[in-house]
C-alpha angles and dihedrals in degrees: 000000000000111000129186135181118207123174092343093309122114123214124180136178129210093196133051094239094102128104142184117214090200090064095052117101094222089056093048089054091053101036092087089060095070095271117146133194141197116247101247144008124201132184113212103202093190094063095021090234131145114219121201112195134191123184123204124183131215091272091080089074097057143026113225091207089063100035106045094100099040115117091208123097109260094245092055099053118105119257111230112235091235091059092049090049091050089053092052091047090050094051093046091049093050092048094047096048094045090054090048091054091050092047089053088054093047094047094047101237117167091255091045091054090056089059098039098078090052095058126081107269093250091057095057091083131048106273095218138249114332092005098111122082119188114199127186111188116197127185100226127184113228093250090055097051091102089062092056093073090050091053091046092052093048094047092051092044090059096038100044098098094041093051091048088059087063094045101253129105112216149358124244114237107185145149121261096261092051091047090053092053093044096054092041088059100038112021119059112214097012121111130183128180143145114275114173128006113216114240117248113253116253 
């Protein structure tokens, strides 16, 4: 069973219908042209749903360059608004570009054709209304949980029109525990859980 750890979060797949855009040669050729991607894609054949998954570790809530000398525990320090805005911008950019890559595949552009053969067969055509799930998984300290809803609202505010073009309404922006429960209930063969917690800087 393929297993990956990204930013202290483990994701594994029981079936071979997963993919990573970052490992595809067509993406590597374009990544230097300000193109972003989400970490994983997974086709759940049982529900005929395409999952797009991005994992973000605890480091998104702090900057070690700024916080090394702080006497406060890392999960109690304030998050500057600019850092929160950068996180939202990053998630929105990854979602938008990943959907653009998929739309190029589905519409048969020359660039899209170079990706198509690298996807699971079921991903090479648009899955249909309500058949795309976008999942952002963030490792969130307990004292930062209140910020998660703010990030979720901002991400969906910016993405709403773009997601509607692909016939789904919103993205899920959740902590690791919630993500694990969500995929256990709704995605056969996909597993997400916490793996390693980064040590606090001294």
